[in-house]
C-alpha positions in Angstrom: 150.6 -63.3 31.1 150.6 -60.6 28.4 151.9 -57.2 29.5 151.5 -54.0 27.6 153.0 -50.6 28.3 151.0 -47.5 27.5 151.3 -43.8 28.2 147.7 -43.0 29.1 145.1 -45.6 30.1 141.4 -44.6 30.4 139.2 -47.0 32.3 135.6 -46.6 31.4 133.7 -44.8 28.6 130.6 -42.5 28.7 130.9 -38.7 28.3 133.8 -38.4 30.7 135.9 -41.2 29.3 135.4 -40.3 25.7 136.0 -36.6 26.3 139.2 -37.4 28.1 140.2 -39.6 25.2 139.5 -36.8 22.7 141.7 -34.4 24.5 144.5 -36.9 25.3 144.7 -38.2 21.7 144.8 -34.6 20.3 147.7 -34.0 22.7 149.6 -36.9 21.2 149.4 -39.1 24.3 148.1 -42.2 22.4 145.5 -43.1 24.9 144.1 -46.6 25.3 140.5 -46.7 26.5 138.7 -49.8 27.8 135.0 -49.3 27.6 134.0 -51.3 30.7 130.9 -53.3 31.6 128.5 -50.8 29.9 130.2 -49.2 26.9 128.9 -45.7 26.6 127.7 -45.6 30.2 124.3 -44.8 31.5 123.4 -42.7 28.4 123.1 -45.9 26.5 119.8 -46.6 28.3 118.5 -43.1 27.7 116.3 -42.7 24.7 116.3 -38.9 24.2 118.9 -36.4 25.4 117.7 -32.8 25.0 119.8 -30.9 27.5 123.3 -31.4 26.0 124.6 -28.3 24.1 125.0 -28.7 20.4 122.0 -30.9 19.7 119.1 -28.4 19.2 116.7 -31.2 18.1 117.9 -33.6 20.8 119.6 -36.9 20.2 119.2 -40.5 21.1 121.5 -41.5 24.0 123.2 -44.5 22.4 123.8 -42.5 19.2 125.3 -39.7 21.2 127.8 -42.0 22.8 128.6 -43.5 19.4 129.4 -40.0 18.2 131.7 -39.4 21.1 133.4 -42.8 20.5 133.9 -42.0 16.8 135.3 -38.6 17.6 137.8 -40.1 20.0 138.8 -42.8 17.5 139.2 -40.1 14.8 142.1 -38.6 16.7 143.7 -41.9 17.4 142.3 -43.3 20.6 142.6 -47.1 20.8 139.1 -48.0 22.0 138.8 -51.6 23.3 136.3 -53.9 24.8 137.3 -55.0 28.3 136.8 -54.5 32.0 139.4 -53.5 34.6 139.3 -56.2 37.2 142.2 -55.2 39.5 144.7 -52.4 40.0 148.0 -51.8 41.7 148.9 -48.2 42.3 151.6 -48.9 44.8 154.4 -48.2 42.4 155.1 -46.7 39.0 154.2 -47.4 36.3 150.6 -48.0 37.5 149.4 -51.5 36.8 145.8 -52.4 35.8 144.5 -55.9 35.1 142.0 -56.3 32.2 139.6 -59.2 32.3 141.9 -61.0 34.7 144.0 -61.9 31.7 146.1 -58.9 30.5 148.3 -56.5 32.5 148.5 -52.9 31.4 151.4 -50.7 32.7 150.5 -47.1 32.3 152.3 -43.8 33.1 149.0 -42.1 33.8 145.6 -43.6 34.5 142.2 -41.8 34.0 139.3 -43.4 35.8 135.9 -42.8 34.3 134.0 -45.9 35.5 130.8 -43.9 36.4 128.1 -44.8 38.9 125.3 -47.2 38.6 121.7 -46.3 39.6 120.2 -48.5 42.2 117.0 -50.1 41.0 114.0 -51.8 42.6 114.6 -55.1 40.8 111.2 -55.4 39.1 110.9 -57.1 35.7 108.6 -54.2 34.5 111.2 -51.7 35.7 113.9 -53.2 33.5 111.6 -53.8 30.6 110.4 -50.1 30.5 113.7 -48.6 31.4 114.1 -45.7 28.9 110.4 -45.9 28.0 108.9 -44.1 30.9 111.2 -45.4 33.7 114.2 -43.2 34.6 116.7 -42.7 37.3 117.3 -39.1 36.5 114.5 -36.5 36.9 116.8 -33.7 35.7 117.6 -35.6 32.5 114.1 -36.8 31.6 111.6 -34.7 33.6 111.0 -32.4 30.7 109.3 -35.1 28.7 106.5 -35.3 31.2 105.4 -31.6 31.3 101.8 -31.4 32.4 101.5 -35.1 33.1 101.2 -37.2 36.2 104.4 -39.0 37.4 105.6 -41.1 40.3 108.9 -41.1 42.1 110.2 -43.7 44.6 112.6 -42.7 47.3 112.8 -40.9 50.7 116.3 -39.3 50.8 117.5 -35.8 49.9 117.9 -36.9 46.2 114.4 -38.1 46.0 113.0 -35.0 47.7 115.1 -32.7 45.4 113.9 -34.6 42.3 110.3 -34.6 43.4 110.3 -30.8 43.8 112.0 -30.5 40.4 109.4 -32.7 38.8 106.6 -30.7 40.5 107.7 -27.7 38.5 107.1 -29.6 35.3 104.5 -32.3 35.9 100.8 -31.9 36.7 101.1 -34.1 39.8 103.9 -36.0 41.5 103.2 -39.1 43.6 106.1 -39.7 46.0 106.3 -43.4 47.1 107.9 -43.7 50.6 108.4 -47.1 52.2 108.1 -46.0 55.8 106.1 -43.4 57.8 108.9 -40.9 57.6 111.5 -39.7 55.2 115.3 -39.9 55.4 115.7 -36.5 53.8 117.0 -33.5 55.7 114.3 -31.4 57.5 114.5 -28.6 55.1 114.0 -30.9 52.1 111.1 -32.6 53.8 109.4 -29.3 54.4 110.0 -28.3 50.8 108.3 -31.4 49.6 105.3 -31.1 52.0 104.7 -27.5 51.1 104.6 -28.3 47.3 100.9 -28.6 46.6 101.1 -30.9 43.6 103.2 -33.5 45.4 101.3 -36.3 47.2 103.3 -38.5 49.5 102.2 -42.1 49.8 103.5 -43.2 53.2 104.1 -46.8 54.1 104.0 -47.7 50.5 106.1 -49.9 48.1 106.0 -50.3 44.4 104.3 -53.6 43.4 104.4 -53.2 39.6 105.0 -50.7 36.9 102.1 -50.9 34.5 102.3 -50.7 30.7 103.5 -52.6 27.7 105.5 -50.3 25.4 105.5 -47.3 27.7 104.6 -46.6 31.3 100.9 -46.3 31.8 100.7 -46.5 35.6 102.1 -48.0 38.8 100.5 -50.4 41.2 101.5 -49.7 44.8 101.0 -51.6 48.0 100.4 -50.3 51.5 102.8 -52.1 53.9 100.4 -51.9 56.8 97.1 -52.8 55.2 98.5 -54.8 52.3 96.0 -53.0 50.1 97.0 -52.3 46.5 96.2 -49.3 44.4 96.7 -48.6 40.7 97.7 -45.0 39.8 97.8 -43.7 36.3 101.1 -42.0 35.5 103.2 -41.5 32.4 106.6 -41.4 34.1 108.2 -43.4 36.9 111.4 -42.2 38.5 113.6 -44.2 40.8 115.6 -42.1 43.3 116.9 -44.6 45.8 120.6 -43.7 45.2 123.6 -44.5 43.0 126.6 -46.7 43.6 129.9 -45.4 42.2 131.9 -48.1 40.4 135.0 -47.6 42.5 135.3 -50.9 44.4 138.6 -52.0 42.7 140.3 -48.7 43.6 139.4 -48.8 47.3 142.8 -50.1 48.5 144.6 -47.2 46.9 142.4 -44.2 46.4 140.6 -42.0 49.0 136.9 -42.5 48.8 134.1 -40.6 50.6 131.5 -42.3 52.8 129.4 -43.2 49.7 132.3 -44.7 47.7 132.9 -41.7 45.4 136.5 -41.1 44.6 137.8 -38.0 46.3 139.6 -35.5 44.0 141.6 -32.4 44.9 139.2 -29.4 44.6 139.3 -27.8 41.2 141.2 -30.7 39.6 140.8 -34.4 38.7 143.8 -35.4 40.8 143.5 -38.2 43.3 145.7 -38.9 46.3 148.0 -41.0 44.0 150.2 -39.1 41.6 149.4 -40.0 38.0 145.9 -41.3 38.7 143.0 -39.0 37.8 139.2 -39.4 38.2 136.4 -37.9 36.2 132.7 -38.3 35.6 130.1 -39.8 37.9 132.6 -42.0 39.8 133.8 -38.8 41.6 130.7 -36.6 41.2 128.1 -37.0 43.9 126.4 -33.7 43.2 125.6 -33.1 39.6 125.8 -36.4 37.6 125.0 -34.9 34.2 126.5 -35.7 30.8 127.7 -32.2 30.3 129.5 -32.0 33.7 131.0 -35.5 33.1 132.3 -34.4 29.8 133.8 -31.3 31.4 135.6 -33.3 34.1 136.9 -35.6 31.4 138.5 -32.6 29.7 140.0 -31.7 33.1 141.4 -35.2 33.6 143.1 -35.2 30.2 144.7 -31.8 30.7 145.8 -32.8 34.2 147.3 -36.0 32.8 149.1 -34.1 30.0 150.6 -31.7 32.5 151.6 -34.5 34.8 153.4 -36.4 32.0 155.1 -33.2 30.9 156.4 -32.7 34.4 157.8 -36.2 34.4 159.6 -35.6 31.1 161.0 -32.3 32.4 162.3 -34.1 35.5 163.9 -36.8 33.4 165.5 -34.2 31.1 166.9 -32.3 34.1 168.3 -35.5 35.6 170.0 -36.4 32.3 171.5 -32.9 32.1 172.8 -33.2 35.6 174.3 -36.6 34.9 175.9 -35.3 31.7 177.4 -32.3 33.6 178.7 -34.6 36.3 180.2 -36.9 33.7 181.9 -34.0 32.0 183.3 -32.7 35.3 184.8 -36.1 36.1 186.5 -36.3 32.7 187.9 -32.8 33.1 
């Protein structure tokens, strides 16, 4: 099996991974970045990004990620296709298997594997993803100002996004599978007190309507089996995210939802030399700009970690040299 030794390995792309790569390459760390299953991350399925600083006219999501990638490569990042399939953080250097075929031994590892939105599994949902279907109200709600939208979900995230959308949209239909919500009491009350939110209890999504863009949603009452078509321009899925952290579970501390735990104010994990950034460790914000910021943190933390290793090595060499001189004297 082929084995390669690198100084810094970045697992995953997107705003976090590419930003980490930019900082690490400018610091002369010669990072190698494997793009993962979805090169560029979730922004590659987002048509328009209008809330990232520096793009006053907005930018297409895939183009934005291509810009990030080109900037990382400009400074010397080795960007590669490939997926991390196994890791061994029990000793140093850290070992990461790529595509079950190649072993990478890295002095420092930056994890930016992101989180994947959970979807309903409808054909129309996949077909219209990015054309009216979204998993991020904060990202895309602005495009539906003054229009009617629907959101599916019953937890705190769904309640928070529904109230966020209510400030922008004309009306928000909240589709709830049962006769109660899972959200906290305070969030439920906030939703119920918002006049332009209509909760559809005991209701599931039967189909998202539209050919090129979302034109409506057909819902089904789970008690009566009656269906109803509602005209909406936006359809938001808020049934949760799954962090892409499974292969790290044997070594890194994860929270109850599978997000990698980092030391507060840093990107450091419980394993020295392993850092996490972006949505794989961010349960709260999950925005491109916060992911990029945490990617910067991870690169700086990795740089300082590697510098400390070099300092320790230099000190040990000086001590050995001093001891050797004393023995000769």
